[in-house]
N, CA, C and O atoms as a Tinker XYZ file with bonds, in Angstrom:
   324  protein
     1  N     89.336000  113.919000  107.794000    73     2
     2  CA    88.235000  113.149000  107.295000    64     1     3
     3  C     88.783000  112.042000  106.394000    63     2     4     5
     4  O     89.549000  112.321000  105.471000    81     3
     5  N     88.405000  110.813000  106.646000    73     3     6
     6  CA    88.872000  109.734000  105.776000    64     5     7
     7  C     88.177000  109.770000  104.423000    63     6     8     9
     8  O     87.058000  110.266000  104.294000    81     7
     9  N     88.835000  109.255000  103.454000    73     7    10
    10  CA    88.310000  109.165000  102.098000    64     9    11
    11  C     87.046000  108.312000  102.092000    63    10    12    13
    12  O     87.063000  107.212000  102.644000    81    11
    13  N     85.945000  108.776000  101.488000    73    11    14
    14  CA    84.708000  107.987000  101.528000    64    13    15
    15  C     84.750000  106.702000  100.702000    63    14    16    17
    16  O     83.916000  105.822000  100.915000    81    15
    17  N     85.680000  106.565000   99.780000    73    15    18
    18  CA    85.744000  105.370000   98.934000    64    17    19
    19  C     86.527000  104.221000   99.560000    63    18    20    21
    20  O     86.777000  103.216000   98.895000    81    19
    21  N     86.914000  104.350000  100.816000    73    19    22
    22  CA    87.635000  103.267000  101.477000    64    21    23
    23  C     86.705000  102.066000  101.590000    63    22    24    25
    24  O     85.581000  102.179000  102.078000    81    23
    25  N     87.184000  100.927000  101.138000    73    23    26
    26  CA    86.362000   99.729000  101.165000    64    25    27
    27  C     86.756000   98.740000  102.238000    63    26    28    29
    28  O     85.905000   98.021000  102.761000    81    27
    29  N     88.049000   98.692000  102.577000    73    27    30
    30  CA    88.491000   97.720000  103.570000    64    29    31
    31  C     89.834000   98.131000  104.173000    63    30    32    33
    32  O     90.583000   98.926000  103.605000    81    31
    33  N     90.101000   97.571000  105.317000    73    31    34
    34  CA    91.380000   97.780000  105.986000    64    33    35
    35  C     92.341000   96.726000  105.458000    63    34    36    37
    36  O     92.042000   95.532000  105.480000    81    35
    37  N     93.495000   97.176000  104.986000    73    35    38
    38  CA    94.518000   96.256000  104.501000    64    37    39
    39  C     95.491000   95.941000  105.617000    63    38    40    41
    40  O     95.954000   94.807000  105.743000    81    39
    41  N     95.803000   96.942000  106.428000    73    39    42
    42  CA    96.716000   96.708000  107.536000    64    41    43
    43  C     96.857000   97.934000  108.413000    63    42    44    45
    44  O     96.731000   99.068000  107.951000    81    43
    45  N     97.112000   97.695000  109.653000    73    43    46
    46  CA    97.393000   98.760000  110.608000    64    45    47
    47  C     98.660000   98.347000  111.314000    63    46    48    49
    48  O     98.763000   97.227000  111.816000    81    47
    49  N     99.618000   99.238000  111.354000    73    47    50
    50  CA   100.905000   98.887000  111.951000    64    49    51
    51  C    101.489000  100.091000  112.662000    63    50    52    53
    52  O    101.092000  101.232000  112.424000    81    51
    53  N    102.415000   99.818000  113.515000    73    51    54
    54  CA   103.172000  100.898000  114.122000    64    53    55
    55  C    104.302000  101.229000  113.169000    63    54    56    57
    56  O    105.004000  100.338000  112.690000    81    55
    57  N    104.473000  102.493000  112.898000    73    55    58
    58  CA   105.581000  102.918000  112.053000    64    57    59
    59  C    106.859000  102.884000  112.868000    63    58    60    61
    60  O    107.030000  102.018000  113.726000    81    59
    61  N    107.730000  103.793000  112.614000    73    59    62
    62  CA   108.967000  103.866000  113.375000    64    61    63
    63  C    108.652000  104.489000  114.727000    63    62    64    65
    64  O    108.229000  105.643000  114.801000    81    63
    65  N    108.853000  103.744000  115.771000    73    63    66
    66  CA   108.522000  104.227000  117.105000    64    65    67
    67  C    107.015000  104.361000  117.255000    63    66    68    69
    68  O    106.274000  103.451000  116.882000    81    67
    69  N    106.548000  105.486000  117.796000    73    67    70
    70  CA   105.122000  105.647000  118.051000    64    69    71
    71  C    104.335000  106.189000  116.856000    63    70    72    73
    72  O    103.210000  106.658000  117.030000    81    71
    73  N    104.892000  106.134000  115.669000    73    71    74
    74  CA   104.233000  106.708000  114.496000    64    73    75
    75  C    103.252000  105.689000  113.903000    63    74    76    77
    76  O    103.684000  104.674000  113.359000    81    75
    77  N    101.935000  105.942000  113.998000    73    75    78
    78  CA   100.980000  104.981000  113.459000    64    77    79
    79  C    100.910000  105.042000  111.938000    63    78    80    81
    80  O    101.088000  106.099000  111.333000    81    79
    81  N    100.650000  103.895000  111.342000    73    79    82
    82  CA   100.478000  103.767000  109.895000    64    81    83
    83  C     99.190000  102.984000  109.671000    63    82    84    85
    84  O     98.993000  101.919000  110.256000    81    83
    85  N     98.314000  103.518000  108.817000    73    83    86
    86  CA    97.077000  102.831000  108.456000    64    85    87
    87  C     97.093000  102.604000  106.956000    63    86    88    89
    88  O     97.442000  103.506000  106.196000    81    87
    89  N     96.718000  101.406000  106.522000    73    87    90
    90  CA    96.651000  101.084000  105.094000    64    89    91
    91  C     95.237000  100.596000  104.796000    63    90    92    93
    92  O     94.744000   99.649000  105.409000    81    91
    93  N     94.598000  101.265000  103.840000    73    91    94
    94  CA    93.239000  100.936000  103.450000    64    93    95
    95  C     93.200000  100.621000  101.962000    63    94    96    97
    96  O     94.099000  101.005000  101.214000    81    95
    97  N     92.178000   99.937000  101.547000    73    95    98
    98  CA    91.967000   99.657000  100.135000    64    97    99
    99  C     90.632000  100.196000   99.694000    63    98   100   101
   100  O     89.717000  100.356000  100.502000    81    99
   101  N     90.519000  100.473000   98.426000    73    99   102
   102  CA    89.250000  100.963000   97.893000    64   101   103
   103  C     89.334000  101.121000   96.393000    63   102   104   105
   104  O     90.384000  100.926000   95.781000    81   103
   105  N     88.218000  101.475000   95.825000    73   103   106
   106  CA    88.164000  101.714000   94.385000    64   105   107
   107  C     88.553000  103.167000   94.139000    63   106   108   109
   108  O     87.706000  104.032000   93.919000    81   107
   109  N     89.854000  103.405000   94.183000    73   107   110
   110  CA    90.381000  104.762000   94.047000    64   109   111
   111  C     91.593000  104.752000   93.124000    63   110   112   113
   112  O     92.205000  103.714000   92.874000    81   111
   113  N     91.913000  105.923000   92.634000    73   111   114
   114  CA    93.164000  106.123000   91.910000    64   113   115
   115  C     94.005000  107.078000   92.740000    63   114   116   117
   116  O     93.482000  107.780000   93.606000    81   115
   117  N     95.290000  107.108000   92.483000    73   115   118
   118  CA    96.131000  108.030000   93.247000    64   117   119
   119  C     95.665000  109.469000   93.039000    63   118   120   121
   120  O     95.673000  110.257000   93.985000    81   119
   121  N     95.264000  109.824000   91.835000    73   119   122
   122  CA    94.808000  111.192000   91.573000    64   121   123
   123  C     93.520000  111.512000   92.335000    63   122   124   125
   124  O     93.372000  112.621000   92.847000    81   123
   125  N     92.582000  110.554000   92.418000    73   123   126
   126  CA    91.325000  110.831000   93.118000    64   125   127
   127  C     91.543000  111.044000   94.615000    63   126   128   129
   128  O     90.856000  111.854000   95.237000    81   127
   129  N     92.495000  110.321000   95.187000    73   127   130
   130  CA    92.804000  110.500000   96.612000    64   129   131
   131  C     93.369000  111.892000   96.853000    63   130   132   133
   132  O     92.920000  112.595000   97.759000    81   131
   133  N     94.341000  112.293000   96.059000    73   131   134
   134  CA    94.967000  113.599000   96.251000    64   133   135
   135  C     93.986000  114.723000   95.938000    63   134   136   137
   136  O     93.987000  115.745000   96.624000    81   135
   137  N     93.160000  114.556000   94.927000    73   135   138
   138  CA    92.156000  115.571000   94.609000    64   137   139
   139  C     91.174000  115.743000   95.763000    63   138   140   141
   140  O     90.762000  116.863000   96.064000    81   139
   141  N     90.798000  114.648000   96.409000    73   139   142
   142  CA    89.890000  114.713000   97.549000    64   141   143
   143  C     90.479000  115.591000   98.654000    63   142   144   145
   144  O     89.780000  116.442000   99.205000    81   143
   145  N     91.746000  115.393000   98.979000    73   143   146
   146  CA    92.369000  116.150000  100.064000    64   145   147
   147  C     92.842000  117.539000   99.643000    63   146   148   149
   148  O     93.225000  118.339000  100.496000    81   147
   149  N     92.821000  117.836000   98.358000    73   147   150
   150  CA    93.106000  119.200000   97.906000    64   149   151
   151  C     92.014000  120.166000   98.361000    63   150   152   153
   152  O     92.269000  121.358000   98.526000    81   151
   153  N     90.818000  119.663000   98.560000    73   151   154
   154  CA    89.691000  120.497000   98.990000    64   153   155
   155  C     89.810000  120.784000  100.487000    63   154   156   157
   156  O     89.781000  119.854000  101.293000    81   155
   157  N     89.943000  122.068000  100.874000    73   155   158
   158  CA    90.078000  122.398000  102.302000    64   157   159
   159  C     88.919000  121.900000  103.173000    63   158   160   161
   160  O     89.102000  121.690000  104.372000    81   159
   161  N     87.741000  121.711000  102.595000    73   159   162
   162  CA    86.587000  121.238000  103.374000    64   161   163
   163  C     86.777000  119.807000  103.856000    63   162   164   165
   164  O     86.154000  119.408000  104.840000    81   163
   165  N     87.623000  119.023000  103.187000    73   163   166
   166  CA    87.827000  117.631000  103.582000    64   165   167
   167  C     88.967000  117.468000  104.586000    63   166   168   169
   168  O     89.213000  116.361000  105.066000    81   167
   169  N     89.660000  118.556000  104.907000    73   167   170
   170  CA    90.777000  118.481000  105.848000    64   169   171
   171  C     90.769000  119.695000  106.775000    63   170   172   173
   172  O     91.743000  120.449000  106.804000    81   171
   173  N     89.685000  119.900000  107.535000    73   171   174
   174  CA    89.580000  121.089000  108.375000    64   173   175
   175  C     90.768000  121.224000  109.330000    63   174   176   177
   176  O     91.107000  120.296000  110.063000    81   175
   177  N     91.377000  122.385000  109.300000    73   175   178
   178  CA    92.497000  122.674000  110.184000    64   177   179
   179  C     93.841000  122.210000  109.668000    63   178   180   181
   180  O     94.869000  122.583000  110.232000    81   179
   181  N     93.869000  121.418000  108.626000    73   179   182
   182  CA    95.120000  120.910000  108.059000    64   181   183
   183  C     95.487000  121.724000  106.827000    63   182   184   185
   184  O     94.627000  122.032000  106.002000    81   183
   185  N     96.747000  122.069000  106.705000    73   183   186
   186  CA    97.264000  122.786000  105.549000    64   185   187
   187  C     98.167000  121.857000  104.743000    63   186   188   189
   188  O     98.873000  121.024000  105.309000    81   187
   189  N     98.141000  122.004000  103.425000    73   187   190
   190  CA    99.029000  121.202000  102.591000    64   189   191
   191  C    100.447000  121.741000  102.737000    63   190   192   193
   192  O    100.712000  122.910000  102.458000    81   191
   193  N    101.355000  120.870000  103.181000    73   191   194
   194  CA   102.760000  121.234000  103.323000    64   193   195
   195  C    103.544000  120.909000  102.072000    63   194   196   197
   196  O    104.394000  121.684000  101.633000    81   195
   197  N    103.248000  119.754000  101.506000    73   195   198
   198  CA   103.911000  119.314000  100.280000    64   197   199
   199  C    102.936000  118.471000   99.482000    63   198   200   201
   200  O    102.045000  117.825000  100.034000    81   199
   201  N    103.125000  118.493000   98.159000    73   199   202
   202  CA   102.278000  117.667000   97.296000    64   201   203
   203  C    103.145000  117.070000   96.203000    63   202   204   205
   204  O    103.873000  117.784000   95.514000    81   203
   205  N    103.063000  115.769000   96.051000    73   203   206
   206  CA   103.782000  115.075000   94.992000    64   205   207
   207  C    102.805000  114.366000   94.088000    63   206   208   209
   208  O    101.595000  114.566000   94.195000    81   207
   209  N    103.314000  113.545000   93.207000    73   207   210
   210  CA   102.466000  112.836000   92.253000    64   209   211
   211  C    101.557000  111.814000   92.935000    63   210   212   213
   212  O    100.446000  111.568000   92.467000    81   211
   213  N    102.018000  111.220000   94.033000    73   211   214
   214  CA   101.224000  110.184000   94.709000    64   213   215
   215  C    101.145000  110.390000   96.219000    63   214   216   217
   216  O    100.732000  109.484000   96.943000    81   215
   217  N    101.535000  111.571000   96.703000    73   215   218
   218  CA   101.575000  111.791000   98.144000    64   217   219
   219  C    101.291000  113.242000   98.495000    63   218   220   221
   220  O    101.688000  114.168000   97.787000    81   219
   221  N    100.590000  113.411000   99.614000    73   219   222
   222  CA   100.363000  114.728000  100.214000    64   221   223
   223  C    100.908000  114.701000  101.625000    63   222   224   225
   224  O    100.837000  113.679000  102.307000    81   223
   225  N    101.450000  115.818000  102.062000    73   223   226
   226  CA   101.826000  115.959000  103.463000    64   225   227
   227  C    101.018000  117.130000  104.002000    63   226   228   229
   228  O    101.141000  118.262000  103.535000    81   227
   229  N    100.184000  116.827000  105.002000    73   227   230
   230  CA    99.363000  117.840000  105.647000    64   229   231
   231  C     99.977000  118.183000  106.989000    63   230   232   233
   232  O    100.553000  117.323000  107.656000    81   231
   233  N     99.851000  119.443000  107.384000    73   231   234
   234  CA   100.415000  119.895000  108.664000    64   233   235
   235  C     99.360000  120.651000  109.473000    63   234   236   237
   236  O     98.540000  121.390000  108.930000    81   235
   237  N     99.413000  120.435000  110.802000    73   235   238
   238  CA    98.526000  121.152000  111.727000    64   237   239
   239  C     99.164000  121.152000  113.111000    63   238   240   241
   240  O     99.439000  120.094000  113.678000    81   239
   241  N     99.391000  122.323000  113.637000    73   239   242
   242  CA    99.915000  122.477000  114.997000    64   241   243
   243  C    101.124000  121.588000  115.271000    63   242   244   245
   244  O    101.206000  120.974000  116.335000    81   243
   245  N    102.044000  121.512000  114.349000    73   243   246
   246  CA   103.248000  120.709000  114.532000    64   245   247
   247  C    103.102000  119.250000  114.161000    63   246   248   249
   248  O    104.103000  118.540000  114.060000    81   247
   249  N    101.869000  118.780000  113.954000    73   247   250
   250  CA   101.644000  117.390000  113.538000    64   249   251
   251  C    101.781000  117.303000  112.022000    63   250   252   253
   252  O    101.585000  118.285000  111.306000    81   251
   253  N    102.119000  116.110000  111.552000    73   251   254
   254  CA   102.299000  115.877000  110.116000    64   253   255
   255  C    101.556000  114.602000  109.736000    63   254   256   257
   256  O    101.783000  113.544000  110.322000    81   255
   257  N    100.676000  114.709000  108.761000    73   255   258
   258  CA    99.923000  113.571000  108.263000    64   257   259
   259  C    100.298000  113.363000  106.805000    63   258   260   261
   260  O    100.042000  114.219000  105.959000    81   259
   261  N    100.907000  112.218000  106.518000    73   259   262
   262  CA   101.258000  111.868000  105.142000    64   261   263
   263  C    100.160000  110.977000  104.593000    63   262   264   265
   264  O     99.728000  110.030000  105.250000    81   263
   265  N     99.711000  111.285000  103.387000    73   263   266
   266  CA    98.693000  110.492000  102.720000    64   265   267
   267  C     99.273000  110.067000  101.378000    63   266   268   269
   268  O     99.573000  110.904000  100.527000    81   267
   269  N     99.425000  108.766000  101.199000    73   267   270
   270  CA    99.970000  108.223000   99.955000    64   269   271
   271  C     98.895000  107.381000   99.284000    63   270   272   273
   272  O     98.047000  106.784000   99.948000    81   271
   273  N     98.946000  107.344000   97.965000    73   271   274
   274  CA    98.001000  106.527000   97.216000    64   273   275
   275  C     98.762000  105.732000   96.177000    63   274   276   277
   276  O     99.765000  106.189000   95.628000    81   275
   277  N     98.270000  104.541000   95.918000    73   275   278
   278  CA    98.920000  103.689000   94.915000    64   277   279
   279  C     97.943000  103.403000   93.781000    63   278   280   281
   280  O     96.729000  103.532000   93.943000    81   279
   281  N     98.479000  103.020000   92.654000    73   279   282
   282  CA    97.631000  102.690000   91.514000    64   281   283
   283  C     96.849000  101.394000   91.761000    63   282   284   285
   284  O     95.892000  101.103000   91.043000    81   283
   285  N     97.248000  100.625000   92.763000    73   283   286
   286  CA    96.552000   99.379000   93.103000    64   285   287
   287  C     95.377000   99.612000   94.046000    63   286   288   289
   288  O     94.797000   98.650000   94.550000    81   287
   289  N     95.013000  100.879000   94.296000    73   287   290
   290  CA    93.873000  101.170000   95.153000    64   289   291
   291  C     94.176000  101.102000   96.633000    63   290   292   293
   292  O     93.290000  100.783000   97.426000    81   291
   293  N     95.401000  101.391000   97.025000    73   291   294
   294  CA    95.779000  101.424000   98.440000    64   293   295
   295  C     95.964000  102.872000   98.876000    63   294   296   297
   296  O     96.538000  103.683000   98.148000    81   295
   297  N     95.473000  103.187000  100.072000    73   295   298
   298  CA    95.632000  104.510000  100.656000    64   297   299
   299  C     96.394000  104.318000  101.964000    63   298   300   301
   300  O     95.970000  103.546000  102.823000    81   299
   301  N     97.505000  105.010000  102.115000    73   299   302
   302  CA    98.359000  104.847000  103.288000    64   301   303
   303  C     98.417000  106.177000  104.034000    63   302   304   305
   304  O     98.799000  107.204000  103.474000    81   303
   305  N     98.029000  106.137000  105.312000    73   303   306
   306  CA    98.079000  107.314000  106.168000    64   305   307
   307  C     99.171000  107.096000  107.205000    63   306   308   309
   308  O     99.231000  106.032000  107.821000    81   307
   309  N    100.031000  108.082000  107.405000    73   307   310
   310  CA   101.043000  108.042000  108.452000    64   309   311
   311  C    100.962000  109.326000  109.237000    63   310   312   313
   312  O    101.055000  110.413000  108.666000    81   311
   313  N    100.789000  109.214000  110.552000    73   311   314
   314  CA   100.646000  110.393000  111.407000    64   313   315
   315  C    101.873000  110.543000  112.287000    63   314   316   317
   316  O    102.232000  109.628000  113.028000    81   315
   317  N    102.499000  111.673000  112.204000    73   315   318
   318  CA   103.620000  112.033000  113.056000    64   317   319
   319  C    103.121000  113.134000  113.981000    63   318   320   321
   320  O    103.031000  114.289000  113.565000    81   319
   321  N    102.797000  112.801000  115.224000    73   319   322
   322  CA   102.188000  113.805000  116.137000    64   321   323
   323  C    103.144000  114.934000  116.481000    63   322   324
   324  O    102.783000  115.843000  117.228000    81   323
């Protein structure tokens, strides 16, 4: 589930090889983004693999979703299928 405070798309790019990267902007803080995804109801089927100060790594069936947040209100999603 995407963060509801997303206000605009900043960029969409291909990561390394087939790894998609999405960058969004919104009125968020890094803590609010990570707190949102700490709730299992907002990430059905995904388990937290790692958690840092500004990044979460979620895992499901071998897939890895990295969610990073910046103090400038940017949310970066990277999916490794």
